[in-house]
PQR file with spaces between the fields and no chain letter, atoms N, CA, C, O and H, PARSE charges and radii, in Angstrom:
ATOM       1  N    MET     1       0.855   -1.173    0.000 -0.4000 1.5000
ATOM       2  CA   MET     1       0.000    0.000    0.000 -0.0000 2.0000
ATOM       3  C    MET     1       0.895    1.228    0.000  0.5500 1.7000
ATOM       4  O    MET     1       1.957    1.231    0.623 -0.5500 1.4000
ATOM       5  N    PHE     2       0.467    2.269   -0.697 -0.4000 1.5000
ATOM       6  CA   PHE     2       1.208    3.521   -0.730 -0.0000 2.0000
ATOM       7  C    PHE     2       0.216    4.671   -0.677  0.5500 1.7000
ATOM       8  O    PHE     2      -0.989    4.444   -0.784 -0.5500 1.4000
ATOM       9  H    PHE     2      -0.396    2.267   -1.203  0.4000 1.0000
ATOM      10  N    SER     3       0.687    5.884   -0.518 -0.4000 1.5000
ATOM      11  CA   SER     3      -0.219    7.027   -0.399 -0.0000 2.0000
ATOM      12  C    SER     3       0.058    8.055   -1.491  0.5500 1.7000
ATOM      13  O    SER     3       1.165    8.152   -2.021 -0.5500 1.4000
ATOM      14  H    SER     3       1.666    6.068   -0.431  0.4000 1.0000
ATOM      15  N    ILE     4      -0.974    8.807   -1.803 -0.4000 1.5000
ATOM      16  CA   ILE     4      -0.901    9.943   -2.722 -0.0000 2.0000
ATOM      17  C    ILE     4      -1.562   11.102   -2.000  0.5500 1.7000
ATOM      18  O    ILE     4      -2.670   10.960   -1.482 -0.5500 1.4000
ATOM      19  H    ILE     4      -1.873    8.728   -1.373  0.4000 1.0000
ATOM      20  N    GLU     5      -0.902   12.237   -1.961 -0.4000 1.5000
ATOM      21  CA   GLU     5      -1.497   13.420   -1.349 -0.0000 2.0000
ATOM      22  C    GLU     5      -1.815   14.425   -2.431  0.5500 1.7000
ATOM      23  O    GLU     5      -0.963   14.742   -3.261 -0.5500 1.4000
ATOM      24  H    GLU     5      -0.002   12.352   -2.382  0.4000 1.0000
ATOM      25  N    MET     6      -3.057   14.937   -2.428 -0.4000 1.5000
ATOM      26  CA   MET     6      -3.475   15.927   -3.412 -0.0000 2.0000
ATOM      27  C    MET     6      -4.698   16.643   -2.883  0.5500 1.7000
ATOM      28  O    MET     6      -5.333   16.186   -1.933 -0.5500 1.4000
ATOM      29  H    MET     6      -3.749   14.680   -1.753  0.4000 1.0000
ATOM      30  N    GLU     7      -5.029   17.767   -3.498 -0.4000 1.5000
ATOM      31  CA   GLU     7      -6.265   18.454   -3.201 -0.0000 2.0000
ATOM      32  C    GLU     7      -7.225   18.195   -4.341  0.5500 1.7000
ATOM      33  O    GLU     7      -6.829   18.185   -5.506 -0.5500 1.4000
ATOM      34  H    GLU     7      -4.513   18.138   -4.270  0.4000 1.0000
ATOM      35  N    THR     8      -8.497   17.983   -4.004 -0.4000 1.5000
ATOM      36  CA   THR     8      -9.511   17.707   -5.015 -0.0000 2.0000
ATOM      37  C    THR     8     -10.852   18.212   -4.519  0.5500 1.7000
ATOM      38  O    THR     8     -10.948   18.771   -3.427 -0.5500 1.4000
ATOM      39  H    THR     8      -8.818   17.991   -3.057  0.4000 1.0000
ATOM      40  N    THR     9     -11.872   18.016   -5.311 -0.4000 1.5000
ATOM      41  CA   THR     9     -13.218   18.464   -4.988 -0.0000 2.0000
ATOM      42  C    THR     9     -14.135   17.264   -4.806  0.5500 1.7000
ATOM      43  O    THR     9     -14.050   16.284   -5.546 -0.5500 1.4000
ATOM      44  H    THR     9     -11.794   17.562   -6.198  0.4000 1.0000
ATOM      45  N    ILE    10     -15.006   17.352   -3.820 -0.4000 1.5000
ATOM      46  CA   ILE    10     -16.087   16.383   -3.666 -0.0000 2.0000
ATOM      47  C    ILE    10     -17.327   17.083   -4.216  0.5500 1.7000
ATOM      48  O    ILE    10     -17.729   18.128   -3.705 -0.5500 1.4000
ATOM      49  H    ILE    10     -15.075   18.148   -3.219  0.4000 1.0000
ATOM      50  N    ASP    11     -17.930   16.513   -5.252 -0.4000 1.5000
ATOM      51  CA   ASP    11     -19.076   17.190   -5.858 -0.0000 2.0000
ATOM      52  C    ASP    11     -20.340   16.961   -5.043  0.5500 1.7000
ATOM      53  O    ASP    11     -20.325   16.222   -4.058 -0.5500 1.4000
ATOM      54  H    ASP    11     -17.603   15.665   -5.667  0.4000 1.0000
ATOM      55  N    TYR    12     -21.428   17.592   -5.452 -0.4000 1.5000
ATOM      56  CA   TYR    12     -22.680   17.515   -4.689 -0.0000 2.0000
ATOM      57  C    TYR    12     -23.344   16.153   -4.770  0.5500 1.7000
ATOM      58  O    TYR    12     -24.301   15.890   -4.042 -0.5500 1.4000
ATOM      59  H    TYR    12     -21.440   18.193   -6.251  0.4000 1.0000
ATOM      60  N    ALA    13     -22.854   15.280   -5.645 -0.4000 1.5000
ATOM      61  CA   ALA    13     -23.322   13.895   -5.685 -0.0000 2.0000
ATOM      62  C    ALA    13     -22.458   13.000   -4.803  0.5500 1.7000
ATOM      63  O    ALA    13     -22.714   11.800   -4.702 -0.5500 1.4000
ATOM      64  H    ALA    13     -22.077   15.493   -6.237  0.4000 1.0000
ATOM      65  N    GLY    14     -21.423   13.580   -4.155 -0.4000 1.5000
ATOM      66  CA   GLY    14     -20.544   12.822   -3.265 -0.0000 2.0000
ATOM      67  C    GLY    14     -19.369   12.168   -3.966  0.5500 1.7000
ATOM      68  O    GLY    14     -18.664   11.359   -3.362 -0.5500 1.4000
ATOM      69  H    GLY    14     -21.215   14.555   -4.237  0.4000 1.0000
ATOM      70  N    LYS    15     -19.144   12.502   -5.229 -0.4000 1.5000
ATOM      71  CA   LYS    15     -18.039   11.894   -5.975 -0.0000 2.0000
ATOM      72  C    LYS    15     -16.753   12.680   -5.761  0.5500 1.7000
ATOM      73  O    LYS    15     -16.745   13.911   -5.762 -0.5500 1.4000
ATOM      74  H    LYS    15     -19.716   13.159   -5.719  0.4000 1.0000
ATOM      75  N    VAL    16     -15.664   11.932   -5.577 -0.4000 1.5000
ATOM      76  CA   VAL    16     -14.331   12.518   -5.447 -0.0000 2.0000
ATOM      77  C    VAL    16     -13.681   12.472   -6.821  0.5500 1.7000
ATOM      78  O    VAL    16     -13.655   11.423   -7.464 -0.5500 1.4000
ATOM      79  H    VAL    16     -15.671   10.932   -5.577  0.4000 1.0000
ATOM      80  N    HIS    17     -13.167   13.585   -7.265 -0.4000 1.5000
ATOM      81  CA   HIS    17     -12.589   13.661   -8.597 -0.0000 2.0000
ATOM      82  C    HIS    17     -11.064   13.555   -8.533  0.5500 1.7000
ATOM      83  O    HIS    17     -10.398   14.349   -7.869 -0.5500 1.4000
ATOM      84  H    HIS    17     -13.189   14.438   -6.742  0.4000 1.0000
ATOM      85  N    LEU    18     -10.527   12.551   -9.242 -0.4000 1.5000
ATOM      86  CA   LEU    18      -9.083   12.375   -9.348 -0.0000 2.0000
ATOM      87  C    LEU    18      -8.600   13.009  -10.638  0.5500 1.7000
ATOM      88  O    LEU    18      -9.262   12.887  -11.669 -0.5500 1.4000
ATOM      89  H    LEU    18     -11.068   11.906   -9.781  0.4000 1.0000
ATOM      90  N    PRO    19      -7.455   13.685  -10.603 -0.5600 1.5000
ATOM      91  CA   PRO    19      -6.887   14.221  -11.830  0.2800 2.0000
ATOM      92  C    PRO    19      -6.625   13.102  -12.842  0.5500 1.7000
ATOM      93  O    PRO    19      -6.364   11.960  -12.463 -0.5500 1.4000
ATOM      94  N    GLU    20      -6.698   13.437  -14.108 -0.4000 1.5000
ATOM      95  CA   GLU    20      -6.553   12.434  -15.158 -0.0000 2.0000
ATOM      96  C    GLU    20      -5.210   11.716  -15.106  0.5500 1.7000
ATOM      97  O    GLU    20      -5.123   10.559  -15.518 -0.5500 1.4000
ATOM      98  H    GLU    20      -6.910   14.365  -14.415  0.4000 1.0000
ATOM      99  N    HIS    21      -4.160   12.371  -14.608 -0.4000 1.5000
ATOM     100  CA   HIS    21      -2.859   11.682  -14.563 -0.0000 2.0000
ATOM     101  C    HIS    21      -2.835   10.538  -13.552  0.5500 1.7000
ATOM     102  O    HIS    21      -1.846    9.809  -13.473 -0.5500 1.4000
ATOM     103  H    HIS    21      -4.231   13.311  -14.273  0.4000 1.0000
ATOM     104  N    TYR    22      -3.915   10.368  -12.773 -0.4000 1.5000
ATOM     105  CA   TYR    22      -4.065    9.204  -11.896 -0.0000 2.0000
ATOM     106  C    TYR    22      -5.026    8.181  -12.486  0.5500 1.7000
ATOM     107  O    TYR    22      -5.551    7.344  -11.752 -0.5500 1.4000
ATOM     108  H    TYR    22      -4.719   10.960  -12.837  0.4000 1.0000
ATOM     109  N    ARG    23      -5.269    8.226  -13.792 -0.4000 1.5000
ATOM     110  CA   ARG    23      -6.280    7.363  -14.413 -0.0000 2.0000
ATOM     111  C    ARG    23      -5.973    5.879  -14.256  0.5500 1.7000
ATOM     112  O    ARG    23      -6.879    5.056  -14.388 -0.5500 1.4000
ATOM     113  H    ARG    23      -4.842    8.906  -14.388  0.4000 1.0000
ATOM     114  N    GLN    24      -4.724    5.509  -13.977 -0.4000 1.5000
ATOM     115  CA   GLN    24      -4.412    4.092  -13.767 -0.0000 2.0000
ATOM     116  C    GLN    24      -5.098    3.560  -12.512  0.5500 1.7000
ATOM     117  O    GLN    24      -5.172    2.346  -12.323 -0.5500 1.4000
ATOM     118  H    GLN    24      -3.987    6.177  -13.869  0.4000 1.0000
ATOM     119  N    PHE    25      -5.609    4.460  -11.638 -0.4000 1.5000
ATOM     120  CA   PHE    25      -6.296    4.042  -10.416 -0.0000 2.0000
ATOM     121  C    PHE    25      -7.817    4.066  -10.563  0.5500 1.7000
ATOM     122  O    PHE    25      -8.521    3.621   -9.656 -0.5500 1.4000
ATOM     123  H    PHE    25      -5.549    5.446  -11.792  0.4000 1.0000
ATOM     124  N    TYR    26      -8.335    4.568  -11.669 -0.4000 1.5000
ATOM     125  CA   TYR    26      -9.785    4.637  -11.877 -0.0000 2.0000
ATOM     126  C    TYR    26     -10.358    3.224  -11.774  0.5500 1.7000
ATOM     127  O    TYR    26      -9.821    2.295  -12.378 -0.5500 1.4000
ATOM     128  H    TYR    26      -7.762    4.929  -12.405  0.4000 1.0000
ATOM     129  N    GLY    27     -11.425    3.056  -11.026 -0.4000 1.5000
ATOM     130  CA   GLY    27     -12.072    1.761  -10.859 -0.0000 2.0000
ATOM     131  C    GLY    27     -11.483    0.902   -9.752  0.5500 1.7000
ATOM     132  O    GLY    27     -12.022   -0.163   -9.450 -0.5500 1.4000
ATOM     133  H    GLY    27     -11.861    3.811  -10.536  0.4000 1.0000
ATOM     134  N    LYS    28     -10.384    1.344   -9.137 -0.4000 1.5000
ATOM     135  CA   LYS    28      -9.755    0.579   -8.053 -0.0000 2.0000
ATOM     136  C    LYS    28     -10.406    0.930   -6.715  0.5500 1.7000
ATOM     137  O    LYS    28     -11.027    1.984   -6.578 -0.5500 1.4000
ATOM     138  H    LYS    28      -9.947    2.209   -9.382  0.4000 1.0000
ATOM     139  N    THR    29     -10.263    0.059   -5.750 -0.4000 1.5000
ATOM     140  CA   THR    29     -10.705    0.323   -4.386 -0.0000 2.0000
ATOM     141  C    THR    29      -9.558    0.975   -3.636  0.5500 1.7000
ATOM     142  O    THR    29      -8.404    0.569   -3.773 -0.5500 1.4000
ATOM     143  H    THR    29      -9.758   -0.797   -5.861  0.4000 1.0000
ATOM     144  N    ALA    30      -9.882    1.998   -2.834 -0.4000 1.5000
ATOM     145  CA   ALA    30      -8.844    2.720   -2.095 -0.0000 2.0000
ATOM     146  C    ALA    30      -9.367    3.089   -0.716  0.5500 1.7000
ATOM     147  O    ALA    30     -10.574    3.213   -0.512 -0.5500 1.4000
ATOM     148  H    ALA    30     -10.819    2.328   -2.723  0.4000 1.0000
ATOM     149  N    ARG    31      -8.459    3.261    0.217 -0.4000 1.5000
ATOM     150  CA   ARG    31      -8.802    3.790    1.533 -0.0000 2.0000
ATOM     151  C    ARG    31      -8.679    5.302    1.425  0.5500 1.7000
ATOM     152  O    ARG    31      -7.707    5.814    0.870 -0.5500 1.4000
ATOM     153  H    ARG    31      -7.478    3.161    0.051  0.4000 1.0000
ATOM     154  N    LEU    32      -9.666    6.014    1.955 -0.4000 1.5000
ATOM     155  CA   LEU    32      -9.708    7.461    1.813 -0.0000 2.0000
ATOM     156  C    LEU    32      -9.721    8.115    3.186  0.5500 1.7000
ATOM     157  O    LEU    32     -10.556    7.782    4.027 -0.5500 1.4000
ATOM     158  H    LEU    32     -10.456    5.598    2.406  0.4000 1.0000
ATOM     159  N    VAL    33      -8.802    9.041    3.413 -0.4000 1.5000
ATOM     160  CA   VAL    33      -8.775    9.846    4.634 -0.0000 2.0000
ATOM     161  C    VAL    33      -9.055   11.277    4.194  0.5500 1.7000
ATOM     162  O    VAL    33      -8.332   11.823    3.360 -0.5500 1.4000
ATOM     163  H    VAL    33      -8.124    9.312    2.729  0.4000 1.0000
ATOM     164  N    LEU    34     -10.102   11.889    4.749 -0.4000 1.5000
ATOM     165  CA   LEU    34     -10.473   13.254    4.382 -0.0000 2.0000
ATOM     166  C    LEU    34      -9.964   14.228    5.430  0.5500 1.7000
ATOM     167  O    LEU    34     -10.175   14.030    6.626 -0.5500 1.4000
ATOM     168  H    LEU    34     -10.689   11.445    5.427  0.4000 1.0000
ATOM     169  N    LEU    35      -9.298   15.274    4.981 -0.4000 1.5000
ATOM     170  CA   LEU    35      -8.912   16.394    5.829 -0.0000 2.0000
ATOM     171  C    LEU    35      -9.653   17.596    5.274  0.5500 1.7000
ATOM     172  O    LEU    35      -9.278   18.133    4.232 -0.5500 1.4000
ATOM     173  H    LEU    35      -9.127   15.435    4.009  0.4000 1.0000
ATOM     174  N    VAL    36     -10.696   18.020    5.960 -0.4000 1.5000
ATOM     175  CA   VAL    36     -11.546   19.091    5.476 -0.0000 2.0000
ATOM     176  C    VAL    36     -11.399   20.305    6.378  0.5500 1.7000
ATOM     177  O    VAL    36     -11.487   20.194    7.601 -0.5500 1.4000
ATOM     178  H    VAL    36     -11.000   17.584    6.807  0.4000 1.0000
ATOM     179  N    SER    37     -11.175   21.462    5.770 -0.4000 1.5000
ATOM     180  CA   SER    37     -11.052   22.697    6.536 -0.0000 2.0000
ATOM     181  C    SER    37     -12.373   23.022    7.229  0.5500 1.7000
ATOM     182  O    SER    37     -13.441   22.877    6.635 -0.5500 1.4000
ATOM     183  H    SER    37     -11.104   21.552    4.777  0.4000 1.0000
ATOM     184  N    ASP    38     -12.301   23.452    8.456 -0.4000 1.5000
ATOM     185  CA   ASP    38     -13.534   23.843    9.155 -0.0000 2.0000
ATOM     186  C    ASP    38     -13.811   25.333    9.009  0.5500 1.7000
ATOM     187  O    ASP    38     -14.674   25.871    9.703 -0.5500 1.4000
ATOM     188  H    ASP    38     -11.433   23.570    8.939  0.4000 1.0000
ATOM     189  N    ASP    39     -13.089   26.008    8.113 -0.4000 1.5000
ATOM     190  CA   ASP    39     -13.303   27.429    7.830 -0.0000 2.0000
ATOM     191  C    ASP    39     -14.582   27.668    7.043  0.5500 1.7000
ATOM     192  O    ASP    39     -15.129   28.771    7.059 -0.5500 1.4000
ATOM     193  H    ASP    39     -12.389   25.571    7.549  0.4000 1.0000
ATOM     194  N    GLU    40     -15.062   26.628    6.349 -0.4000 1.5000
ATOM     195  CA   GLU    40     -16.193   26.816    5.451 -0.0000 2.0000
ATOM     196  C    GLU    40     -17.523   26.757    6.160  0.5500 1.7000
ATOM     197  O    GLU    40     -18.568   26.899    5.525 -0.5500 1.4000
ATOM     198  H    GLU    40     -14.618   25.733    6.336  0.4000 1.0000
């Protein structure tokens, strides 16, 4: 297992968008840790 750190958007349907350069991971299962700013 390895990690990737990036900033992305969670859309209003609850989908997390990965940049296209990570397309080799599309369709894979992953563990997700969310760090969300409480400023919003």
